[in-house]
NUVEX-683570 format. One line per 5 residues: number of its first residue (from 1); their letters; for each residue x, y, z of N, C-alpha, C. Coordinates in pm, whole numbers, plus 50000, padded with zeros to 5 digits. Layout:
! NUVEX-683570
NUM = A = X Y Z X Y Z X Y Z  ...
***
This chain:
! NUVEX-683570
1 = MSWAA = 16023 27653 75584 15958 27613 75461 16055 27644 75345  16065 27553 75253 16157 27570 75140 16099 27667 75037  16188 27718 74950 16143 27805 74842 16046 27731 74750  16075 27603 74725 15987 27524 74638 15847 27511 74700  15841 27492 74831 15712 27481 74899 15637 27615 74894
6 = LFGFA = 15708 27725 74917 15645 27858 74909 15593 27885 74768  15673 27849 74668 15634 27865 74529 15505 27787 74502  15503 27661 74544 15386 27576 74522 15263 27627 74595  15281 27672 74719 15168 27723 74796 15111 27850 74731  15198 27940 74689 15152 28064 74624 15076 28031 74495
11 = NLWAL = 15127 27937 74417 15059 27894 74294 14920 27839 74324  14913 27751 74423 14785 27690 74460 14686 27796 74508  14734 27887 74593 14647 27992 74646 14593 28080 74533  14680 28118 74441 14636 28200 74328 14535 28124 74243  14560 27996 74220 14468 27914 74140 14329 27910 74204
16 = VMWVV = 14324 27891 74335 14196 27889 74406 14123 28022 74385  14195 28131 74397 14133 28263 74380 14085 28284 74236  14160 28233 74138 14116 28243 73999 13991 28160 73975  13981 28043 74037 13860 27961 74024 13740 28036 74081  13759 28099 74198 13651 28179 74257 13611 28290 74160
21 = LIAMP = 13708 28358 74103 13680 28471 74014 13609 28428 73886  13652 28318 73828 13597 28276 73699 13468 28196 73714  13462 28105 73812 13354 28007 73816 13244 28036 73918  13272 28113 74020 13173 28134 74126 13086 28255 74094  12966 28259 74154 12883 28379 74137 12956 28502 74191
26 = RKKLA = 12938 28614 74125 13011 28736 74161 12937 28812 74271  12933 28754 74386 12874 28820 74503 12980 28908 74568  12937 29002 74651 13030 29092 74718 13134 29016 74798  13093 28910 74867 13185 28833 74949 13292 28766 74864  13253 28710 74750 13350 28644 74662 13450 28744 74606
31 = LAAVM = 13402 28860 74563 13493 28962 74510 13586 29016 74618  13533 29032 74739 13618 29076 74851 13722 28970 74884  13684 28843 74877 13779 28735 74904 13893 28737 74803  13858 28755 74676 13962 28760 74573 14054 28880 74597  13995 28994 74632 14075 29115 74653 14166 29102 74775
36 = YAGVG = 14111 29065 74888 14188 29071 75012 14257 28939 75046  14187 28827 75035 14250 28698 75064 14340 28654 74949  14308 28698 74829 14389 28663 74713 14498 28765 74687  14460 28877 74628 14557 28981 74593 14629 29032 74717  14555 29061 74822 14615 29117 74944 14719 29027 75007
41 = LLCLA = 14686 28899 75022 14783 28806 75082 14904 28784 74993  14882 28777 74862 14997 28764 74772 15087 28886 74780  15027 29005 74788 15107 29128 74804 15184 29128 74935  15119 29085 75042 15185 29078 75172 15301 28980 75169  15279 28862 75110 15386 28762 75099 15501 28817 75016
46 = YAALL = 15468 28882 74906 15571 28942 74820 15654 29044 74898  15586 29136 74964 15656 29243 75036 15744 29186 75147  15691 29093 75225 15768 29036 75336 15890 28960 75284  15870 28876 75184 15982 28798 75130 16085 28888 75063  16040 28990 74993 16133 29082 74929 16221 29153 75033
51 = VLLVT = 16159 29202 75139 16235 29270 75245 16335 29174 75308  16291 29051 75335 16381 28952 75397 16497 28917 75305  16472 28910 75175 16579 28881 75080 16676 28999 75066  16621 29118 75049 16703 29236 75027 16790 29268 75148  16737 29246 75268 16814 29273 75389 16912 29162 75423
56 = GTLSG = 16903 29050 75351 16992 28937 75379 16946 28852 75495  16828 28881 75550 16773 28802 75660 16742 28661 75615  16708 28647 75489 16672 28518 75430 16760 28497 75308  16815 28377 75295 16900 28346 75181 16814 28315 75059  16861 28361 74943 16789 28334 74819 16800 28190 74773
61 = GGPGG = 16896 28117 74831 16907 27975 74801 16973 27941 74670  17052 28031 74616 17117 28002 74489 17267 28013 74498  17337 27974 74392 17482 27987 74391 17522 28134 74399  17610 28166 74488 17655 28304 74503 17559 28390 74582  17447 28333 74626 17353 28407 74709 17294 28530 74644
66 = GRGAS = 17292 28533 74511 17234 28647 74441 17325 28768 74436  17457 28746 74454 17551 28859 74444 17539 28925 74308  17551 29055 74306 17539 29129 74181 17395 29161 74145  17303 29128 74235 17162 29152 74209 17133 29301 74202  17056 29340 74101 17022 29481 74080 16901 29486 73987
71 = FTTIE = 16818 29587 74005 16703 29604 73917 16734 29695 73799  16859 29742 73788 16892 29843 73686 16962 29789 73563  17005 29663 73567 17072 29605 73450 17017 29466 73424  17032 29420 73301 16986 29284 73269 17067 29180 73347  17195 29207 73367 17278 29114 73444 17231 29109 73589
76 = GVRAI = 17194 29225 73643 17146 29231 73781 17015 29156 73799  16923 29173 73705 16795 29101 73712 16819 28951 73695  16912 28915 73606 16947 28773 73588 16998 28715 73720  17079 28792 73793 17131 28746 73922 17018 28724 74022  16918 28811 74020 16803 28794 74110 16731 28664 74078
81 = FATDG = 16706 28639 73950 16631 28520 73910 16717 28394 73904  16844 28405 73939 16931 28288 73942 16919 28213 74074  16836 28264 74165 16817 28197 74294 16672 28151 74306  16651 28047 74386 16514 28001 74410 16430 28109 74477  16492 28184 74568 16421 28292 74634 16380 28401 74537
86 = GVTVG = 16470 28438 74448 16439 28541 74349 16328 28498 74256  16332 28373 74212 16226 28322 74124 16093 28320 74198  16093 28273 74322 15970 28264 74399 15909 28402 74424  15991 28496 74467 15941 28632 74493 15893 28695 74362  15969 28678 74255 15926 28731 74125 15795 28670 74079
91 = WIHYL = 15780 28540 74100 15657 28472 74058 15538 28520 74139  15556 28540 74269 15447 28592 74353 15407 28732 74305  15504 28810 74263 15478 28942 74205 15384 28929 74084  15416 28837 73994 15331 28814 73877 15192 28767 73918  15187 28672 74011 15058 28618 74054 14968 28728 74110
96 = ALDLF = 15024 28814 74194 14945 28921 74257 14892 29019 74153  14980 29065 74066 14937 29165 73968 14842 29107 73863  14866 28984 73821 14775 28922 73724 14637 28901 73786  14632 28859 73913 14503 28840 73979 14431 28974 73995  14505 29078 74028 14445 29212 74038 14389 29255 73903
101 = AGLWI = 14464 29232 73796 14416 29266 73662 14291 29185 73629  14290 29057 73664 14173 28973 73639 14051 29022 73715  14070 29064 73838 13959 29117 73917 13905 29245 73854  13993 29332 73809 13948 29454 73742 13871 29421 73615  13923 29327 73537 13855 29286 73413 13715 29234 73446
106 = ARDAD = 13705 29146 73546 13575 29087 73582 13476 29195 73624  13519 29287 73708 13429 29394 73753 13390 29485 73637  13485 29519 73553 13458 29605 73438 13364 29535 73341  13387 29407 73317 13302 29331 73225 13160 29319 73279  13147 29295 73409 13014 29289 73469 12942 29424 73454
111 = AKRFS = 13013 29532 73479 12953 29666 73470 12909 29697 73327  12979 29641 73230 12945 29665 73090 12855 29554 73034  12811 29468 73123 12715 29361 73092 12766 29261 72988  12894 29227 72994 12947 29118 72913 12911 28987 72981  12871 28888 72902 12835 28759 72961 12958 28692 73020
116 = RLVQA = 12933 28604 73114 13042 28529 73177 13111 28439 73075  13040 28396 72971 13101 28314 72866 13203 28393 72785  13179 28520 72766 13277 28606 72699 13394 28633 72793  13365 28653 72920 13469 28685 73017 13564 28569 73043  13512 28448 73050 13592 28332 73094 13722 28314 73014
121 = PILLL = 13719 28311 72880 13845 28291 72809 13943 28407 72827  13890 28528 72842 13978 28643 72863 14042 28634 73001  13964 28596 73101 14019 28579 73235 14120 28465 73239  14091 28357 73170 14185 28245 73164 14316 28289 73098  14307 28364 72991 14426 28415 72925 14504 28510 73017
126 = TFLAG = 14433 28589 73095 14498 28678 73191 14568 28597 73299  14508 28489 73343 14571 28399 73441 14699 28339 73384  14695 28297 73260 14810 28229 73200 14917 28325 73148  14876 28441 73099 14971 28536 73039 14918 28678 73060  14925 28724 73184 14865 28847 73230 14849 28961 73130
131 = PFGLG = 14957 29020 73083 14943 29135 72993 14872 29101 72861  14886 28978 72814 14819 28937 72691 14667 28940 72712  14621 28878 72821 14478 28879 72852 14425 29019 72875  14501 29100 72947 14460 29238 72972 14451 29316 72841  14547 29296 72753 14544 29363 72623 14423 29323 72540
136 = IWLLV = 14390 29194 72541 14270 29147 72469 14146 29213 72528  14139 29218 72662 14022 29280 72725 14010 29428 72685  14122 29500 72682 14116 29641 72645 14063 29659 72503  14098 29566 72414 14044 29572 72277 13896 29538 72274  13856 29434 72347 13716 29388 72346 13624 29493 72409
141 = RERRA = 13667 29554 72517 13581 29646 72592 13563 29780 72523  13655 29817 72436 13657 29952 72380 13524 29991 72314  13472 29906 72231 13349 29940 72158 13232 29961 72254  13220 29870 72350 13109 29884 72444 13129 30004 72536  13252 30029 72575 13280 30145 72660 13242 30274 72589
146 = RAVGN = 13273 30282 72460 13235 30401 72383 13084 30414 72373  13016 30302 72350 12870 30305 72339 12807 30352 72470  12856 30302 72582 12804 30343 72713 12834 30491 72734  12952 30535 72698 12989 30676 72712 12902 30766 72627  12872 30723 72505 12787 30803 72415 12645 30816 72471
151 = RRGIS = 12594 30709 72532 12460 30715 72591 12456 30813 72708  12569 30826 72776 12576 30917 72891 12620 31057 72850  12649 31077 72721 12693 31207 72673 12839 31236 72699  12918 31130 72719 13062 31145 72743 13133 31120 72611  13219 31211 72570 13291 31189 72443 13434 31154 72467
***
């Protein structure tokens, strides 16, 4: 399977999981599917592909094969993302963590009794720009979290 095909499949899989998270009823089975079939499989794909790339078992598919790749310098990270393999593995990393953040937001919002209409744009923003959506959620939830804490006597 080509890097482009893996990239496309990971994107499609994440999109399906986001649709389940945003649009479907939040039953235990749906949340478990997002956690394990969504986040879990993306993490597994990331880990397997990363190991195969780092060990040289699988070629990154770029000019120079990712020589000079390193996580400690900007040049090294640029070398990683200069290959189709590096971009694909990096993108799967983003997909997994953004979906995990979205799942946490959804569960937290449900626990704090935010309507799904309030949640949907925040989850969509998290899907499109993970840390931005998460940051918005942290701002939105703060007031209600404090109110719930005050009712329970937590300061």
